[in-house]
Structures are given as structure tokens and as C-alpha cells.
N, C-alpha and C positions, 0 to 999 in steps of 0.2 A: 171123280169119286169123292174127293174131299169137299167139293162144292155141294154135292148131294148130302154128305154128312152134315155140313154146316147148315144148309137150308132145313133139313129134317130136325136138327137140334133146335133151331130158332122157332120153327113152327110148333114144336112140342112145348117149348117154354112159353110162347105166347098163348097157346091153347089152354094151358093151366096157369093162369095169371096169379091166382092166390097162392098156389103151391110155390111158384117161382119167387114171388115177393117174400114169402116167409123164409124160403131157403136163402135168398140173397141177403136179406136184412139180418137174419140170424148169424150167418157167416161173417158179414161185414162187421158186426159188433165184436165178434171174437178177434177178427183181424185188426180192427182199430185199437182194441185194448192191447193186443200183442205189439203193434207198432209203437204205441205210446210208451209202453214199458221198456221196449227195446231201445228207444231213444234215451231214456234215463240210464239204462244199464250201460250203453255205449259211452255215454258222457262220463259216468262214474269210473269206468275202467280205462279211460283214456289218459288219465293224469300222468304227465311226465314220461310218456312213452315216446315222445317225438324227439327227445335229445339223441344226438348221433350215437353216443356211447352209454345209453341209459342202462344197458345190461351190466355195465361195469361200475356204475356210480352207486355208492352206498352212504347212508347216514348212520352215525354212531348213536345208538340208544344205550342208556346206562340203567342199571338196577343196583340199588344199595339196600342191603339188609340191615335194618336198624337193630332189631332183636330177632331171635329165631321165629321165622314165619311172618315177620312184619317187613314188607318190601316197599320200596319207593322206586317207581319207574318214571323215567323222564327222557326227554329228547336233548337235554342240555348237558354239556360236559365242560371240563376245565379248559381255559385258554392254553394250558400246557399240553393238552392231549394231542393236538395236531402236530406240533413240532416233534414231540416224542415219537408219535407214530411214523412220521416221515423219516426220522432218523433210524428207528428200529427196523422198519420195513422199507428200506431205501430202494430195494429192487422190486418189491411187490406193488408199491403205491406210485402211480404215475403223476397224479395231481391231487391237491388237497386244499380245502378252504374252510375257514370258520365263518359262521353266519350269526351276527348279533343284530337282532331286530328290536325296534322301538316303535310299537303301534301308537303310542300317545305323543308322538313328536309334533313340533310346530315349527313352521318356517316364518321368519320375520324379514320383511323387505321394507325398509323405511318404517313407516308407521303402521303398515299392514301386517296382520298375523294370519297365517293359514294353518289349519290343522292338517297333519299328514302322517306318513308312515315311512320310516327310514330303516335302512339295513347297512350294517358295516360288514365288509367281506375282505378276504385276502385276494391277492392279485391273480391267483390261479382259478378263482371262481368262474371267470368268463371263459377259461379253457374248457371247463366242464359244461357250462351253460352259456353258449355264445349269445350275445345280444347284438342286434343290428344297430350300429352307430350311424346317426344321421348328421351329427355335427361334433367337432372336437375329437378328443382321444380318450378312450377308456384306459389305455396304458398309462397316460399321465395321471388320471384320476386315482388309479389303484397303486401308484408309486409315491403319492404325496398325501399324508394324513390331513392336509388342509384343503384338499380338493373334493368336489362333489359332482356326481353325474345325475341328471334328471331324466326321467322318462318323458316322451313327447307330451303325454297327457298332463303330467305334473308341470312341465315347462309352460304349457299353454295356460294352465290354471294360475300359475304364479306371475308370468310375464306377458301373457297374451300372445300375439303372433310375432313378437320380436325375438331374435336369437339371443338367449341369455348367456352364451359362452363368454367368460371373462367377468361376469357380474359377481358381486359379493352378496351373500345372504347369511343370515344368522339362523342356525339350527338349534332348537332347544329340545333336548332329549333327556328324559328322566331327571328333569330339574337342572341339567347342565347346559349352558348356552355357549356355543362356539361359532366363530365366523368361518365360512367356507367359500372358496371360489369355484364357480361353475366351470367345469372343464370339458364336459361332454353331454350330448343329448343322444338318447338311444330309444329304440322302439321295443316295447315289451312283447313277449311272445303272445300270439293270439291263441295258441293251444292251451289246453287245461294244464295248469301247473300249481304246485303247492307253494311256489316261491313268489311272494308278492313283493315287487321291486319298483315302487314309484320313484325311489331315489336310493343311490348307493354311494358309499365312500369307503376308504381303506380303514381296516382295523388298526388302531394305533397301539400295538402290543406294548411298546415301551412305556406308554402313558399309563396303561392299566397295571403294569408292573410297579410303577412308581406309586400308584394309588393303593398298592397292597391287594389287588384283586386277582392277580395271576397266581393262584394256588390250586392244588389238586382238589381241595374241598370246596372251591368256588365253582359252582355250576352255572355258567353264564351263556355259553355259545352252543350252537349246533355245529358239529364237526362232520364234514362231508369229504369223502375220498373217492378217487377214481383209480381202480386197480389197473395195472399194466396188462396189455393183451395176453401175455404169456402166463399170467398168474391165475392159479386155480383158487376160486373163492373158498372151497372147502379146506384146502391146505392153509390158506391165509387165516381163516377163522379158527382153525385148530391151534394156532400159535398165539392167539389173543390172550388166553389166561396167563401164559408165561410173560407176555408183554406187561400185563397188569402187575404181576409180582415183581418184575424187574424195574418198573418205572413209577407206578402209582404210589404216592405217599399217603397213607391213611392214619398216620399218628395223630393228626389233628382231629380226626373224626372219632376214632376208637382204637387206641393203641393196645399193645399187649404182645408179649413174645410168642404166644401160641396162635395168634391170628395172622394169617396171610392176607394180603390185599385181595387176592382172588376169592377168598372165603366170604368176603363182605361186598365186594364190588365185581360186577360182571358187565361186559360190553357185548352188545348185539349189533351187528352191522346189517342194516335193512336196505334192500334195494330201493332206489328212489321211486320206481314205478309202483311199489307196494305201499308206500307211505300213506297215501290218501285214504285207502280203505282199511289199513291195518295198524293204525296208531291211536287206540282209544285213550292213551294217556297224554296225547298231544293236545293240550288245551290252549295252544297259541293261535288256533284258527278253527274254522268249521271243518270237521272231519267227515269223511264218508264212512260207510259201514259195509264190510264184506258180507255180513249176515243179512243186511237189508237188500243188498244186490242179489244175493242167492235167493232170498225169499221172493223178490220181484220177478226173477227169472222163472222160478217155479210157478208163480201165479200166471205169468204170460203163457207158459206151456200148457197149463191146465185150462185156462180160458180158451186158448186156441183148440185144445182137445175137445172141450165141450162143444164148440162150434162145429168141429168136424164130425163128432158123433151125432149131433143133431142133423147135420147134412146127410149122413149115412142112413139114419133112421127114416127120414122123410123120403129119401130116394128109394130105399128098399120097400117101404110101404106103398109107394106109388108104382112099384114094379108090376103088381098084379094087373094094373090097368093097361100095361103094354105087352102082356103076354101074347095076344093075338098078332100084334105088330111083329114081334120077334119070330113067332111061328111062320108068318107069311114070308118074312125076309129069308129065313132058313130054307123054306120050301122053294124059294126062287133062286137058291144057290149061295146065299150069304154064308161065309164061314164064321166060326165063333170068334176068331181073332179080329175079323172086320167089325163084328158087333161090339167087341170090347173096345176097339179103337173109337167107334162112334159114341159109345156111352161115356168113355173117358173124355172125349172131346166136349160133350155136353157138360160134363163136370167142370172142365177147365173154363168153359164159357161162363158158367155160374160163378166160378171163383174170380174170373177177371172182372165181372160186373161187381162182385162183392168187394174186390180190391179197390176199384175206383170209388165206390161208396165209402169204403173204409178210409181212404186218403182224404176225402172231403170231410168226413167225421173228425179225423185227426186234426185237420186245420181249424175246424170249428172249436174243438175241445182243448187245443194246445194251450191257449192262455190260461184256462182253468187248471189244467194239469201242471203248468209251470208254477202257478201260485201255490199249488199243493206241495210240490217237491222243492220249491225254493230255488229253481234253476231256470236258466234261459236255454230253451231247446228249439231245434228246428230240423225239418227234413231237408237235407241238402239235395235239391233236385239237379244240381249241376255236377254232382259227383257220380262217376260211373259205378262206384261201389254201391250207391243207393239203388240203382236199377238192377244190379246183379243180385242184391239182397232181396228186393221185391220179387224178382223173377224166380229166385230159389224158393221163396215163401209160397209163391203162386203154384209152382210145380209140385212142391211137397204137399201142400194143402189139397191141390186138385187130385193128385194120385192117391194120397191116403184117404181122402174123403170119398173118392169116386171109384176106387178099384173094386172094392167088395160089391157095391151095387152093380157095377159093370159085369162082374163074374156071375152074380145072381141072375141078372136079366138075360145074359147070353147063354145061360145053362138050360133054359126052358126047352123042352122037347116038342117039336111042332106036331108030331103025330098025336101025342097025348092031348095037347091043347086043342087042336082042331077037331079031334074025335069026340071029346067030351064037352067041348065048348065051355070049359071051366077055366078060371084064372085064379086058382088058389095058391097060396104060398106053400112051400115045403116046410116040413117040421123044423128043419135046420135053420131056415131063414127066420121063422117066427121066434125060435129059441134065441138066436143071436141078437135079434132086435130087443127082446126082453132083457138080455144081459147088458146090452148097450144102454138101455133106458135106466137100469139099476145103477150101472157104472156112472152114467151121467149125473144122476141124482146124488150118488155118493160124493163125487167131486164137488158138486154144487154145495152140498151140506158142509163138506170139509172147508171149502172157501169161506162160507158164512161163519163157521165156528172160528176159523183163523182170524177173520175180520173182527169178530167180537172180542177175541183174546187181545189182538193188537190194540183195539180201541180201549179196552180196559187198562192195558199197560200204559198207553199214552195218558189216560186220565189219572192213573196212579202217579206217573212221573210228574205231570203238571200239578196235581193236587197234593203231592206228598209234602208233609210239613218239613221245611228245611231247617227248623230250629230257630228261625227269626221271622219277624214280620216283614214281608216283602212289599206290602202296600205303601204307596206314596213315598217310595224311596228313590233318590237320585244319587248316582255315584259319579264322581269326577276323578279321572285317573291322574296319576303322577303329580300329586300335591304334597306328599309327605316330605319330600326333600326340599321344600321351600324355606326351610329354616324357621326363623322367627315369623316370617310372613304367613305361615300356615295358620297361626293363631289369629292373625288379623283377618285373613280370609274367612275363617270360621265365624268370627264375631260379626263380620259383614253379612254373612249368610243368615245368622240368627236374627239380624235386624230386619230381614225381609218379612213381609206379611205372609202368614201361613206356614212359616218354618218353625217347628216346635223344638227341634233338637238337631245338633250337627256333631260330627265326629270325624277325625282323620285317623288313618291307619296305613300301614305299609301295604296290606292287601285287604280286599273286602270279600265277603261271602260270594260264592259263585264265580269269582274271578279266577280261582284255581291256583293262586300263588301262595307261597309261604317260604320261610327260611327253615333250614333243618339244623337243629342244635343238639349236641350230645350232652346229656345230663347224667350226673352220678349223685348218689347220696352224699350229703355234705361231709367233707373231711376225707373222702376216699379219692384216690388218684384216678385219673381218666384211664380206663383200661377195659377189660372184658365186661365189667359191670355197667358200662355206659349204655344208655338207652337213647336212641335217636328219635326226636319228637319234632314234627312240623310245628313251627312257631311263627306267630305274627305279632308285630308291635303296634299297639293301639294307644288311644288317649283315654282320659277318664270317662268320657261320655259315650264310649263305643257301645257298651251293653244297653244303655238306655235308648240310644238311637235305633239300634237294631232290635230292641225289645227281646233280648235273649234271657231266658229265665235263670235266676240264681238258685242253685241247689243247696249251697252251704257257704258260710262265711260271708264275705262282703266283696264288692267290686272296687275298682280304683276310685280314689277321691282326689280331686285337684288340690295340690298343695300338701297333701298328706303322703302321697306315694311319689317316689323319685322317678323322673322321666329319663329315658335314654336320649342323648343328644347326638346330632349329626353335623358334620362340617359341610362346606359348600359342595364337596364332591359326593355327599350322601353317605360318608363313612362314619361309623360310630366313633364318638370321642368320649374318653373317660378322664376324670381329673387325677386318678391314681390307678395303679396296676390292678387293685382289687376293689370291686364295687359291689355293694349290697343293694338289691332291688327286690320289690315284691312281684309276685306272679299270680295270675288266675289261670286255672286249668279247666278244660271241659272234662266230662265224666270219663270219656274214653282215654284221655291222656292220664287221668288219675289211675285208672286200672293198669295202663301200660307201664306206669312208673311204680307199680306194686302196692298201691293203696287199696284197702279192702272196700272203702266206701268214700263218698264225698266228704262226710264229716271227719273220717280218719285222715284225709289229706290236709285238712286245715292245720297250719302250724308246721307242716313238713318243710324240710330244708333240702335244697338241691344245689349242686355245683356245676358250672360249665366253664370250660377253658377256652372255647372257641365256637363260633357258629360257622356252618358250612359255607354260607355265602359271604364270608369275610375272612381275610387272611390275618386279622389281628389276633393276638394271643392273650388278651386281657382275661383275667379270671373274674367270673360273675357268680356271686352267691345269691340264690333266690329263696325267698320265704313265701310259701304258698298261703295266700290270704283268702282265696275263694275258689269255688268250683261251680261252673255253669253247665247248662244242658249242652248236649252235642249240637253242633251246627254243621250243616252241609256246605262245605266250602267249594266243592267241585261238582260237576255234573254226574249223574248216576252212572253213566257208562265209564267214566274215569274211575269212579269208586269201585266199580266191578272188577 
């Protein structure tokens, strides 16, 4: 019986070649698009799900309220946060680690220098995120601040095929150079993860304390905790505001007897597997977007739906030519259930052929799709999950696309067909086809409109005026802490042909970094009137180099305006306890500080007792000498 069904189905398909080709190709396009998008969605949603206890691992994100309605969100917290959390939640927290990353690091081996990426962690980091050690001991590395562990890829890049355990290298991070001994080699996880770990070493907590960098207002590290198995996250999370009030010191940020720490500071613990898609304020790496994943998923479903509807329309339209076949089969004793099975079988054969063509199309288009989404993707033909997914897609598509045509074909009455010798559709079948055609066009138009909107948004994002001239600019990271050498580097750059101007700054536009400083009107004490303002330190040629328009007053002038100086550790140094310097605001900062216009801000005076990224308590008096246009320092998604 099944052999007869199969032979009949093949004969019917070969007899109507054009109809078969249109059906197969149309469905294959929908399946190929669905498979490509599914590969992207699977890749985006797979980040950090492979860790054994991923459901219990959380990163601390913080929010600081500068003034009412003005929030600063970030992934970094104080060095003091983890010790305080582990002490306060001794039963709830099983493991914890801080993560301090330096993307602009360099490794020096003899006369050779290699650019790299380094991370400082606590010893319990590898309890949460196990790394496969191939040589040496990670326990030794994370017990000694003078030791370093390298990934296999980094070790090969630095030392070739020789085992570097025991070798000494110099690591330069953020302008600070230190010698480390290689004590371990490990293999990085091949699964998707947000943690980039080409090399790791122990966080030297005591050293940062000595440098005055271990303070609640100093936001330096990512804090990661693993809750104990018996701990309820909801119960743990409900106690966090009380922890903030009992432990976090905000007097250096914004003091005042009426202000509780939890009024201005809040902590959110985010599961590690949610970070990749749901951290728009994380500018330390390339983020995913849950909105984009949802949009891609909807598009995949709609494209597949269009293919299925097209398949249904063509099949039901062709049904009129098979009415006599159905009538003869029923007259010879075929039951309706057998006819439905036969026509569903034909549908599955078409879907199987379409699936094969779709996989060929996917392999041909995959390089183009990879360049579009910026990811390396592949269909894992060795994984059983792949075949189960394809089988499920085949069955669902075959049944949803072929069930109604099978019901329509098997419904024909043989007496009526053979008596009248007519093969006309019923009114219901024609009406449903019309509805399907309208629905198909509606989906197609909706996708076209959505594509046009997305395209316009991308053009807006790429073409939006950032407030400075982006053309012919090159940015070199981690040069501000070079001390006197930074001016030498600047002059050497200016001597190069084609270089018209150069500047150095702590942060640059689009890098997304800044210090947060509490300002008050001159003469008033730091308190409820303080306003937290993101701040960057620059040199006199910054505005000229970036071509940022001046709205009022003047910009900095070499020799006329006093510069902030830094010691070898990158910490600000002042000759006395109180220092007077000039400042330039942008128009948004001027409004935030209460000035009615750019001109009104000129000559204004501000006081600041401390900056959030430093533990020093020197008083800084600022005189506003200029106001410039707003500049986009972060990407649009972070600003949103």
C-alpha cells in the first residue's frame, strides 16, 4: 500500500513538473531563510549557558542617581563590594570573584611587544567558570599576585610551541608595567561566553588599597557571585537594599542626613546567561540584543508561514485537476483516511525535496549571512540535535502545509464528480484561497515595511551627527597615563606628514568611558545640592582635534589653563589641598547644573570634593570658561 502511495505521489509530481518546481523552490526559500535565522538566534541565545551552575551565577549591575531622574547604569562596582557581600550574605553566597579587565594591555618579552587583553580575577573565579588546565597550576596563579596564566592561543602567540611555564614576562596595563611569572596554561571554553580570557592573574587587593582605589565611589570591577544551592534568588534580592544601607558609603558621592545610600544607589543581580542579550549599558564589549533576536525570530516564522501558505494555495488550486482521480479511488473502495494519508505523503515528499534544496542554499549563502551578522555560524551535521530539529521542521511544515489540501482533495464526492464530469472547487475552498492570498500579501507588505524602517534606523544611526568630526581620526588607547612622555608622543605624531592636530584625553568620544564627579555651587558644602556629572580630562587641543563647536566663552589654551597631573600609578596629584582649575562644559551639562543658557554658564563657579573614580579627598574649585556643543560619547543603544 505504501509503495503504491509513493509511486503515485512520484508520478504525480513528475507529471506536473512546473507546478512541482515552483512548489519546491518556493518552500525551499522559506526553509533556507528560517534555518539561517535560526542559526543566528541559537548562537545569540547560547551565551554562558554551558557553565555547570549557570542558573546560580549572577553579575552585579549598579545604578546611581545623580539628580532626580538622571541615572547612570553600569556593570562595574567597587573593589569593596564583593568582600562586603560575602560577609553580609555568608550563607547565601557560595563563591564570588571580581573581574578587572584591561583591553589595551601589552606583553613584553625581551625586545618584543605584543598587544593583548588581560583580566585580573579572584581565586574563586575558576570555581564558577572552570578552565581546562594543560600545564602548570591555576591554584598557584590565583594565590600569587606576581603570577600569570595564559590561554593556549596566547601562549603560542607569545612563545611559539615551547612551554612557557616558569618564564618571566612584563605586562603593561593602563600605563603600569609589572613583571609576572607564567605559572599555568589553560584552554579557553569553545562555547559562547561573554568572558574573554586570553590571560588572567590574581587581583592584588592590597595594592589597590595602597593606591587609594579601594573605595565605594571607585567603580572599577565586575562583581560576580554564585548563590548556594539552597538560596532563593528572590529572597536574596529582597535583602540587597538593606545591604546597601548597611555597607555602601556614599558620603564622598553625595552626603546629607536625609539621603540613604539605597535612595541613590541600587544593585541589580543579573543571571550570567542573560548578560549578552540584556546589557545595553555594557560598553566593554560587543553586546547582543534581545530585541533583535525577537525580531529575527518573528521574521523567520513569517517567512516560513509565507512559504507554507504559498504551498497550500498551489496545492488546493491544483486539486481541481485531481478530482476524477479521487472519485475513481473512492469508487474502487479507498477510504477518506487513506486518501488523506496519500496526499500528506505527497506533501512530505515535496517538503523533503525542499529541505534538501534549502540546506544546499544555506551552505551557499552562509558566508554572506555571516558577514552580514558579524558572526561565525555553521550547521552542525554531527550533532543529533540538528537532525531532530530538521525532522521536526519537516514534519511541522509538511503537516501544516499539506493537511488542508489533503482534506479538500479527499472530500470530493465521486458520484457528483463522475455524473457531471466537472471538477470545480467548492465555494469554501475558493474563499479560503482568497483569504490565504490576502494574508500572504499582508505579511509580505509588513515585512517590506519593517525592512524599510530598520534600514532607515540604521542609516539614522550611522549618519547621526555625533557632535564631532569623525573623518580621518585615529584613536590610540591607554596613553594618558604616560606622564611627561605623552607630550613627547603628541609632538612626534604632529611631526608626521598629514597629521594636522593631536590631542590626549582620559577618554575619547564613542569609547564610552568617563569619570563621575559630584559638583556643587562654589562655597556650598557637598550634600543634597550636589549634581553628579560625567567628566573627562583632556588637553588644550582636544576641541580643535575633534572639531567640536564652541557655543560660548573659550576653550583651553596651553600655558594659560592649569592641567591636572598624574603620578606613575595614574592617580591625580595636587600641590596643595585646594586647587583652582578651569572647566569647559557641554550644553547638556550646563543645563544639568542649573544654567539657563550657554552664555549664562560662563564665569560660573563649581566646587568638587572628590571624583567617583578616585579615593582622594582634595577640594577642586572650577571656573567655567566655555560651553561647547553636545558630543555623543556612547553608542545610541547605551544612551537609550
